[in-house]
Backbone bond lengths (Angstrom), bond angles and torsions (degrees), N, CA, C in turn:
res aa  C-N    CA-C-N  psi(-1)  N-CA   C-N-CA  omega(-1)  CA-C   N-CA-C  phi
1 M - - - 1.473 - - 1.551 107.39 -
2 I 1.238 115.99 138.13 1.542 121.84 179.11 1.477 107.20 -86.04
3 E 1.301 119.82 133.12 1.482 128.05 179.84 1.520 105.61 -99.41
4 R 1.342 119.88 154.42 1.348 125.46 178.67 1.560 112.43 -65.14
5 S 1.334 115.61 -29.55 1.458 122.15 179.23 1.495 112.56 -68.72
6 E 1.315 119.09 -14.72 1.443 123.96 179.48 1.521 113.99 -91.20
7 L 1.386 114.85 -2.59 1.453 121.01 -171.61 1.525 112.21 -112.85
8 F 1.367 116.66 155.80 1.431 124.54 177.10 1.513 107.35 -131.77
9 P 1.331 120.14 121.89 1.536 117.68 179.40 1.531 110.75 -68.19
10 V 1.348 116.64 133.66 1.457 114.57 -177.00 1.533 109.93 -124.00
11 G 1.277 117.82 -8.95 1.538 119.47 178.75 1.548 110.05 172.05
12 T 1.339 108.02 -164.01 1.508 118.56 -176.23 1.483 108.27 -141.70
13 V 1.300 115.53 145.57 1.530 120.46 171.96 1.532 106.59 -78.25
14 A 1.298 116.31 114.46 1.420 126.07 -176.58 1.557 112.92 -78.65
15 K 1.334 113.63 -50.73 1.491 117.88 -176.61 1.480 105.48 -167.86
16 T 1.367 112.80 173.57 1.484 120.92 173.37 1.489 107.85 -85.69
17 H 1.367 114.30 161.32 1.471 121.33 177.56 1.490 109.51 -134.71
18 G 1.301 121.38 106.18 1.407 126.22 178.15 1.500 111.54 82.11
19 V 1.350 118.38 -162.99 1.416 120.95 -174.85 1.548 115.91 -114.54
20 R 1.343 115.37 5.73 1.395 121.65 -177.10 1.549 115.78 -103.72
21 G 1.350 116.87 15.61 1.446 122.54 172.10 1.517 112.98 95.47
22 E 1.353 120.61 9.51 1.408 121.36 178.64 1.539 109.32 -74.56
23 M 1.294 114.38 148.49 1.479 121.87 -179.78 1.519 109.49 -131.24
24 V 1.310 117.15 144.42 1.459 125.57 174.04 1.528 106.69 -87.39
25 V 1.382 120.96 119.58 1.405 121.18 177.18 1.519 104.24 -113.32
26 T 1.356 114.03 122.76 1.474 122.98 178.47 1.542 104.97 -88.59
27 L 1.358 115.72 120.77 1.485 119.40 -175.88 1.562 112.35 -93.39
28 D 1.245 116.17 139.63 1.463 122.04 175.23 1.461 115.74 -91.96
29 H 1.383 113.96 -13.73 1.437 120.27 -176.25 1.556 109.86 -136.28
30 D 1.255 119.17 157.34 1.471 125.80 -179.39 1.562 108.32 -80.95
31 I 1.367 112.11 79.01 1.426 117.86 177.17 1.560 112.74 -124.96
32 D 1.277 115.95 165.04 1.449 119.27 176.38 1.489 107.77 -112.53
33 L 1.307 115.73 111.35 1.498 121.42 -178.97 1.527 112.94 -61.78
34 E 1.314 116.98 -26.64 1.483 121.77 -179.23 1.516 110.68 -65.17
35 D 1.337 116.12 -24.25 1.480 120.66 -178.96 1.529 111.88 -82.28
36 M 1.360 118.17 -9.39 1.448 122.59 -176.83 1.513 110.60 -81.96
37 R 1.331 116.94 135.98 1.551 118.35 171.74 1.473 109.58 -59.90
38 C 1.354 114.96 -41.41 1.458 118.54 -177.74 1.502 105.98 -161.31
39 I 1.323 117.06 167.03 1.449 122.04 168.21 1.474 108.06 -117.16
40 V 1.325 113.79 160.79 1.495 119.10 -170.94 1.535 109.35 -124.46
41 F 1.307 114.04 143.03 1.451 120.82 175.22 1.521 111.67 -126.06
42 D 1.271 118.00 146.54 1.471 123.20 175.83 1.521 106.69 -86.98
43 I 1.360 116.04 106.99 1.458 122.24 -179.66 1.489 108.59 -117.99
44 D 1.277 117.41 112.94 1.472 122.82 -176.70 1.504 112.71 48.83
45 S 1.306 116.75 49.50 1.508 126.90 177.15 1.542 112.09 64.80
46 L 1.291 117.89 16.34 1.486 120.17 169.83 1.496 109.76 -117.88
47 Y 1.344 116.43 140.64 1.461 121.26 -177.08 1.560 109.25 -88.98
48 V 1.298 118.67 111.62 1.466 122.51 -168.56 1.561 107.09 -113.74
49 P 1.343 117.63 124.10 1.416 120.47 176.28 1.496 112.95 -81.94
50 F 1.293 116.48 145.09 1.523 123.20 177.25 1.535 104.08 -133.81
51 F 1.319 115.70 142.32 1.441 125.11 -179.36 1.447 111.30 -97.06
52 I 1.345 118.58 131.34 1.445 125.21 -176.43 1.505 107.27 -81.87
53 T 1.348 117.37 124.58 1.469 121.06 177.58 1.508 111.34 -94.46
54 S 1.323 118.03 -27.76 1.456 120.22 174.34 1.522 107.10 -150.42
55 C 1.367 110.30 149.52 1.453 116.54 -178.97 1.554 108.65 -152.93
56 R 1.344 117.01 131.75 1.435 119.44 -179.35 1.505 107.26 -147.65
57 P 1.374 117.05 143.13 1.474 119.85 179.11 1.507 113.88 -61.05
58 R 1.295 115.53 146.54 1.528 123.40 173.56 1.477 107.43 -135.51
59 G 1.286 117.50 71.77 1.469 122.12 -178.87 1.525 110.59 95.46
60 A 1.359 116.10 -170.03 1.418 120.57 -174.09 1.562 114.11 -77.26
61 A 1.383 116.07 -29.08 1.412 117.11 -172.21 1.537 112.30 -129.16
62 S 1.314 116.53 26.27 1.433 118.50 176.16 1.610 111.43 -149.15
63 D 1.307 115.12 156.79 1.426 119.96 175.28 1.499 109.61 -129.91
64 L 1.359 116.24 157.35 1.456 120.35 169.18 1.469 106.63 -104.09
65 I 1.382 113.84 126.96 1.411 118.44 -179.49 1.527 115.70 -128.23
66 T 1.307 119.98 157.03 1.393 123.46 173.20 1.569 106.61 -129.27
67 L 1.313 112.98 134.60 1.418 118.98 -177.49 1.540 112.90 -103.78
68 D 1.284 117.18 148.17 1.450 123.87 -178.49 1.566 105.86 -61.26
69 G 1.370 115.45 127.13 1.466 120.24 179.75 1.520 116.69 85.91
70 V 1.346 114.07 -5.87 1.539 116.40 176.89 1.607 100.85 -110.79
71 N 1.398 110.66 106.22 1.472 115.72 -170.99 1.572 111.96 -118.05
72 D 1.336 119.06 2.73 1.454 118.12 -177.65 1.513 110.35 -147.22
73 Q 1.261 119.33 168.63 1.405 126.54 -175.03 1.606 109.61 -64.28
74 P 1.256 121.37 -48.05 1.462 117.61 179.09 1.548 115.59 -59.01
75 A 1.335 115.58 -38.04 1.498 119.82 177.44 1.546 107.93 -68.35
76 A 1.290 120.60 -39.69 1.475 122.86 177.74 1.499 112.17 -65.21
77 A 1.361 116.37 -36.58 1.422 124.15 -177.19 1.539 111.85 -61.37
78 T 1.273 119.13 -25.14 1.469 124.64 179.18 1.560 111.37 -69.49
79 F 1.298 116.90 -15.20 1.510 122.12 -175.63 1.584 106.30 -96.85
80 C 1.319 120.30 -15.56 1.424 119.41 -171.55 1.601 110.08 -62.91
81 G 1.339 110.89 135.98 1.457 116.33 -176.88 1.473 116.22 87.20
82 R 1.320 117.05 -11.83 1.426 119.14 -178.32 1.509 111.67 -81.75
83 Q 1.330 116.54 147.65 1.446 123.97 179.84 1.601 106.39 -79.66
84 V 1.276 113.09 138.10 1.517 121.45 179.01 1.539 105.75 -99.48
85 F 1.330 114.13 130.83 1.513 121.69 173.66 1.486 110.09 -117.36
86 A 1.372 114.34 152.41 1.424 123.20 173.25 1.521 108.50 -120.43
87 L 1.216 119.26 150.92 1.440 126.21 177.38 1.583 105.24 -69.78
88 K 1.350 116.11 129.19 1.451 120.32 179.56 1.531 110.28 -52.62
89 E 1.309 114.14 -42.06 1.469 116.73 -174.73 1.539 114.02 -65.84
90 D 1.326 118.55 -18.35 1.455 123.17 175.40 1.520 114.79 -81.91
91 L 1.335 115.51 -13.42 1.485 119.05 -173.06 1.507 105.88 -88.91
92 D 1.388 114.27 150.06 1.442 120.36 178.85 1.547 112.60 -79.42
93 F 1.371 116.19 -23.89 1.413 119.48 -177.69 1.491 110.75 -104.91
94 E 1.236 118.10 162.51 1.448 124.54 177.98 1.583 106.30 -79.20
95 A 1.260 122.73 115.97 1.414 127.20 -168.89 1.556 109.51 -65.77
96 D 1.351 118.38 -32.32 1.437 120.88 -176.13 1.493 114.12 -85.69
97 A 1.329 116.28 -15.87 1.470 120.62 -174.37 1.523 108.51 -90.65
98 P 1.367 116.95 146.59 1.450 119.31 175.18 1.559 108.92 -67.97
99 A 1.344 110.96 148.54 1.451 117.64 177.84 1.543 111.95 -69.49
100 T 1.337 113.43 133.64 1.491 114.18 -179.55 1.535 104.14 -126.81
101 N 1.333 117.39 157.20 1.375 125.61 -177.27 1.616 110.08 -113.26
102 P 1.370 120.90 102.88 1.370 117.31 -173.50 1.582 113.18 -70.28
103 D 1.329 116.31 -11.50 1.442 120.72 -178.92 1.505 111.03 -101.55
104 A 1.378 119.42 17.30 1.416 119.60 -174.27 1.485 114.39 -61.38
105 D 1.344 119.00 -29.89 1.431 121.13 178.61 1.492 115.56 -70.65
106 S 1.344 115.30 -24.46 1.460 119.38 -177.07 1.543 111.27 -97.52
107 A 1.323 116.35 9.16 1.501 119.71 -177.60 1.549 109.05 -75.84
108 L 1.332 115.29 146.31 1.476 117.63 -179.95 1.517 107.94 -108.20
109 Y 1.331 117.01 129.26 1.434 123.49 177.55 1.465 112.99 -112.22
110 L 1.318 116.84 164.06 1.444 122.03 -179.65 1.616 111.16 -62.12
111 E 1.289 113.54 -37.29 1.428 117.55 176.85 1.558 113.01 -60.80
112 D 1.257 117.43 -27.83 1.528 120.69 178.68 1.513 111.21 -71.95
113 L 1.337 119.52 -16.59 1.465 118.71 179.91 1.532 112.73 -95.86
114 I 1.225 116.39 -4.84 1.500 118.90 177.83 1.548 110.75 -63.60
115 G 1.314 118.16 125.88 1.419 120.37 -178.21 1.487 115.15 101.07
116 F 1.327 116.28 -8.93 1.499 117.83 175.60 1.428 112.94 -84.68
């Protein structure tokens, strides 16, 4: 059984896309859903994993996904508005730690160009 402490919220299902069960997932973090073993939804207070059968980008902050067993628009519509979770162990970053930029010292800012 999956516990809430094992999960990290990564986005929300915004809407369906087409008639073959595709969904638009709006992402809150810069992650690649294709790298996930599964994504998890809270269904009736149980965390249920679903396997992604297809995933493609749809802009900078959203993806189009299809889940195993979700093959039509009415089935996909049941996920609209639900929060999408990833298993913390599938993520490359530590979910509880603040994001840091190791290349911050080498960044170029507009102020650095004044005087050139």
